[in-house]
C-alpha positions, 0 to 999 in steps of 0.5 A: 153785156153778155149775161151767161147763165148756166148751160152756157146760153145767153141771157137775151137782149131786151129790144134787140130783135135780131133774130125778128131781122136777121134770118130768113124764116120759112115758116107761116107768120100771122101776116106774113104767110109766106114767111119773111126773107132774111134782112126783113124785119118781121111783121110780128116785131114791134117798135120797141123791137119785143115780139108781138105774138111771144107766148102765143099758140100761133108763134112758129115753133122755130121762133119759140125754140131760137135761144139767144148764144154766142151768135148774138155777139155783144150787143144788137148791132154785132148780133145783127151782123153775126146772124146775117153772116150765118143766114148766108152761110147756111142758105142754099 
């Protein structure tokens, strides 16, 4: 179920983690000093798909700025597909 708050952004789904897997990240991540490749699970993503460094100062700014949106789809599987496609379309 999608929850759309005022302003149109979706609420993040508990335990999804698609945004921590599908896209590449060039920023340094604790435990991943070179960032991460698209499709690779972030080392900071816990087994229940939560960010282990959420809200901490050493969390990459790009992670903190990500907003759940229509690119997250209706469920985790759709989010993985949509975000992977967005990564493919925007990679150079």
